[in-house]
C-alpha positions as CSV (number, residue, x, y, z in Angstrom):
1,X,64.3,-19.6,28.1
2,X,64.9,-20.6,31.7
3,X,62.7,-23.7,31.7
4,X,63.7,-26.9,29.7
5,X,61.9,-27.2,26.5
6,X,60.1,-30.5,25.9
7,X,59.6,-32.0,22.4
8,X,57.9,-35.1,21.0
9,X,59.3,-36.4,17.7
10,X,57.3,-39.2,16.0
11,X,59.2,-41.9,14.2
12,X,62.3,-40.9,16.2
13,X,63.9,-44.3,16.5
14,X,65.9,-44.1,13.3
15,X,66.8,-41.9,10.3
16,X,65.8,-38.3,10.1
17,X,63.6,-38.6,13.2
18,X,66.4,-39.8,15.3
19,X,68.7,-37.0,14.1
20,X,65.9,-34.4,14.9
21,X,65.8,-35.8,18.4
22,X,69.6,-35.7,18.7
23,X,69.8,-32.2,17.4
24,X,67.2,-30.8,19.7
25,X,68.6,-32.8,22.6
26,X,72.0,-31.2,22.0
27,X,70.3,-27.9,22.7
28,X,69.5,-29.1,26.2
29,X,65.9,-30.1,25.4
30,X,64.0,-33.0,26.9
31,X,63.0,-35.3,24.0
32,X,60.2,-37.8,23.7
33,X,61.2,-40.5,21.3
34,X,58.0,-41.6,19.7
35,X,58.1,-45.1,18.0
36,X,56.0,-48.2,17.7
37,X,58.7,-50.8,18.0
38,X,59.7,-51.2,21.7
39,X,63.2,-52.6,21.0
40,X,64.1,-49.9,18.5
41,X,62.6,-47.2,20.7
42,X,64.6,-48.3,23.7
43,X,67.8,-48.6,21.7
44,X,67.4,-45.1,20.4
45,X,66.7,-43.7,23.8
46,X,69.8,-45.4,25.2
47,X,71.9,-44.1,22.4
48,X,70.6,-40.5,22.8
49,X,71.2,-40.7,26.6
50,X,74.7,-41.9,26.0
51,X,75.3,-38.8,23.9
52,X,74.0,-36.6,26.7
53,X,70.4,-36.1,25.6
54,X,67.6,-36.1,28.1
55,X,65.5,-38.6,26.2
56,X,62.6,-40.8,27.2
57,X,60.6,-43.3,25.2
58,X,57.1,-42.8,24.1
59,X,55.2,-45.9,22.9
60,X,53.4,-44.5,19.9
61,X,51.5,-45.9,16.9
62,X,50.2,-42.9,15.0
63,X,47.5,-45.1,13.4
64,X,46.0,-46.1,16.7
65,X,43.7,-43.8,18.7
66,X,44.4,-45.6,22.0
67,X,48.2,-45.5,21.5
68,X,48.1,-41.8,20.7
69,X,45.9,-41.0,23.7
70,X,48.2,-43.0,26.0
71,X,51.2,-41.2,24.6
72,X,49.6,-37.8,25.4
73,X,48.8,-39.0,28.9
74,X,52.3,-40.3,29.5
75,X,53.8,-36.9,28.5
76,X,51.3,-35.0,30.6
77,X,51.9,-37.2,33.7
78,X,55.7,-37.3,33.5
79,X,56.5,-33.9,32.1
80,X,53.4,-31.8,32.7
81,X,53.4,-30.3,29.2
82,X,54.8,-30.1,25.7
83,X,56.4,-27.3,23.8
84,X,57.2,-28.8,20.4
85,X,55.7,-31.5,18.2
86,X,57.5,-32.8,15.2
87,X,55.3,-35.0,13.0
88,X,58.0,-37.1,11.3
89,X,56.6,-40.6,11.1
90,X,55.7,-41.6,7.5
91,X,55.7,-44.4,5.0
92,X,56.0,-44.5,1.2
93,X,53.7,-47.5,0.4
94,X,56.5,-49.1,-1.6
95,X,57.9,-48.7,-5.1
96,X,57.2,-48.6,-8.0
97,X,53.9,-46.7,-7.4
98,X,51.9,-45.2,-10.2
99,X,48.3,-43.9,-10.0
100,X,47.1,-46.3,-12.7
101,X,48.4,-49.4,-11.0
102,X,48.4,-48.7,-7.2
103,X,46.3,-50.8,-5.0
104,X,43.6,-48.7,-3.2
105,X,44.7,-50.4,0.0
106,X,48.1,-48.8,-0.4
107,X,46.5,-45.4,-0.8
108,X,44.6,-45.9,2.4
109,X,47.6,-47.1,4.3
110,X,49.8,-44.2,3.2
111,X,47.2,-41.5,3.9
112,X,46.4,-43.1,7.2
113,X,50.0,-42.7,8.4
114,X,51.1,-39.6,6.6
115,X,48.0,-37.5,7.0
116,X,45.5,-38.9,9.4
117,X,48.2,-40.0,11.8
118,X,49.5,-36.4,11.8
119,X,46.0,-35.1,12.6
120,X,45.5,-37.7,15.3
121,X,48.7,-36.9,17.1
122,X,48.4,-33.2,16.7
123,X,44.9,-33.1,18.1
124,X,46.0,-35.2,21.1
125,X,49.0,-33.0,21.9
126,X,47.2,-29.6,21.3
127,X,46.0,-29.1,24.8
128,X,49.6,-29.3,26.1
129,X,50.9,-27.2,23.3
130,X,48.4,-24.5,24.0
131,X,49.8,-24.3,27.5
132,X,53.4,-23.7,26.2
133,X,55.0,-20.2,26.2
134,X,56.6,-20.9,22.7
135,X,54.8,-23.8,21.1
136,X,55.8,-25.1,17.6
137,X,54.4,-27.8,15.3
138,X,56.6,-29.1,12.5
139,X,55.1,-31.3,9.9
140,X,57.8,-33.1,7.9
141,X,56.7,-32.9,4.3
142,X,58.6,-33.2,1.0
143,X,59.1,-31.1,-2.1
144,X,57.7,-34.0,-4.2
145,X,54.3,-32.9,-2.7
146,X,54.7,-29.4,-4.2
147,X,52.2,-28.9,-7.0
148,X,54.0,-25.8,-8.1
149,X,57.3,-27.6,-8.6
150,X,55.8,-30.6,-10.2
151,X,53.9,-28.6,-12.8
152,X,56.7,-26.1,-13.7
153,X,58.3,-26.8,-17.1
154,X,62.0,-27.5,-16.9
155,X,61.9,-28.8,-13.3
156,X,62.6,-32.5,-13.0
157,X,61.5,-33.8,-9.6
158,X,62.5,-37.3,-10.5
159,X,60.5,-40.4,-9.9
160,X,58.5,-40.5,-6.7
161,X,55.8,-42.8,-5.4
162,X,52.5,-41.3,-6.7
163,X,50.5,-41.8,-3.5
164,X,53.4,-40.7,-1.2
165,X,53.7,-37.5,-3.2
166,X,50.0,-36.9,-3.0
167,X,50.0,-37.6,0.7
168,X,52.6,-34.8,1.2
169,X,50.4,-32.4,-0.8
170,X,47.5,-33.4,1.4
171,X,49.6,-32.9,4.5
172,X,50.6,-29.4,3.3
173,X,46.9,-28.6,2.9
174,X,46.1,-29.8,6.4
175,X,49.0,-27.8,7.8
176,X,47.5,-24.6,6.3
177,X,44.1,-25.6,7.8
178,X,45.6,-25.8,11.2
179,X,47.3,-22.4,10.8
180,X,43.9,-20.9,9.9
181,X,42.1,-22.5,12.8
182,X,44.8,-21.6,15.3
183,X,45.6,-18.1,14.1
184,X,44.5,-16.6,17.4
185,X,47.1,-18.7,19.3
186,X,50.9,-18.4,19.7
187,X,51.5,-21.8,18.0
188,X,53.8,-21.6,15.0
189,X,53.0,-24.3,12.5
190,X,55.1,-25.1,9.4
191,X,55.9,-27.8,6.9
192,X,59.6,-28.8,6.3
193,X,61.3,-30.6,3.5
194,X,64.4,-32.6,4.4
195,X,65.6,-33.0,0.9
196,X,66.5,-36.3,-0.8
197,X,67.9,-38.0,2.3
198,X,69.4,-41.5,2.5
199,X,67.0,-43.5,4.7
200,X,65.2,-46.8,4.5
201,X,62.2,-44.9,3.2
202,X,63.9,-44.7,-0.2
203,X,66.2,-47.7,0.1
204,X,69.1,-45.3,1.1
205,X,69.2,-43.9,-2.4
206,X,69.2,-40.3,-1.1
207,X,72.1,-37.9,-1.5
208,X,71.8,-36.2,1.9
209,X,72.6,-37.6,5.3
210,X,69.9,-38.0,8.0
211,X,71.7,-35.3,10.0
212,X,71.4,-32.9,7.0
213,X,67.8,-33.9,6.5
214,X,67.0,-33.1,10.1
215,X,68.3,-29.6,10.0
216,X,65.1,-27.9,8.7
217,X,63.0,-29.5,11.4
218,X,65.4,-28.3,14.1
219,X,65.3,-24.8,12.6
220,X,61.5,-24.7,12.5
221,X,61.3,-26.2,16.0
222,X,63.5,-23.5,17.4
223,X,61.9,-20.5,15.6
224,X,61.7,-17.2,17.6
225,X,58.3,-16.2,18.8
226,X,58.0,-13.7,15.9
227,X,59.0,-16.4,13.4
228,X,57.0,-17.5,10.4
229,X,53.9,-19.7,10.5
230,X,52.0,-21.3,7.7
231,X,55.1,-21.8,5.5
232,X,56.8,-24.6,3.6
233,X,60.6,-24.5,3.9
234,X,63.7,-26.4,3.1
235,X,67.4,-25.5,3.8
236,X,67.4,-22.9,1.0
237,X,64.3,-21.1,2.1
238,X,60.6,-21.2,1.1
239,X,59.3,-24.0,-1.0
240,X,56.4,-23.2,-3.3
241,X,53.2,-25.0,-2.5
């Protein structure tokens, strides 16, 4: 494409989100670094720019209507549009976390960020995405949210926070709903699993690097126009719902 692609990555100040921004930036894209914390956001933007990425900061709290609306306005005013949205921001709600002991307030907080936050940001950015020649939405999910995998005998998914896992199942369902509603558009919408990646989300217990975890999002963000939509993927291919 002759025109520079513009992407917004939420939670892009560290970990997988930062590496998604770096990977897309390396392709010559202009990257909006969405993050709540001003200092961390500015530090990430400076680091990305030093590496050659055309990055800009986007103050963004996915749980706040006004913040999300302001982020959409900032991108529209400064860049005139948006081609790709990567919904990466998420929380676990803490560990250990079992359904019989979890505080309902934790359930609300996790769903608010991991699901409602995605809906809030996606809906705010949709008018710009509709105007793109090759729009993509990537929702960062997790295989721990796969009902098929978690109920298949012989497959050990390991311990995972109960509400976090359920929030990713919820997110996958919402992803499909967006695909069905927007099936008459050219927007490709998919869920991606980064694998068990070492980030502060899991106390850096993961076995993959953030750069490895970012690979699936970068692939889904750069799909050709005839690429898949309504799928759930990791590096190995399709993940069962």
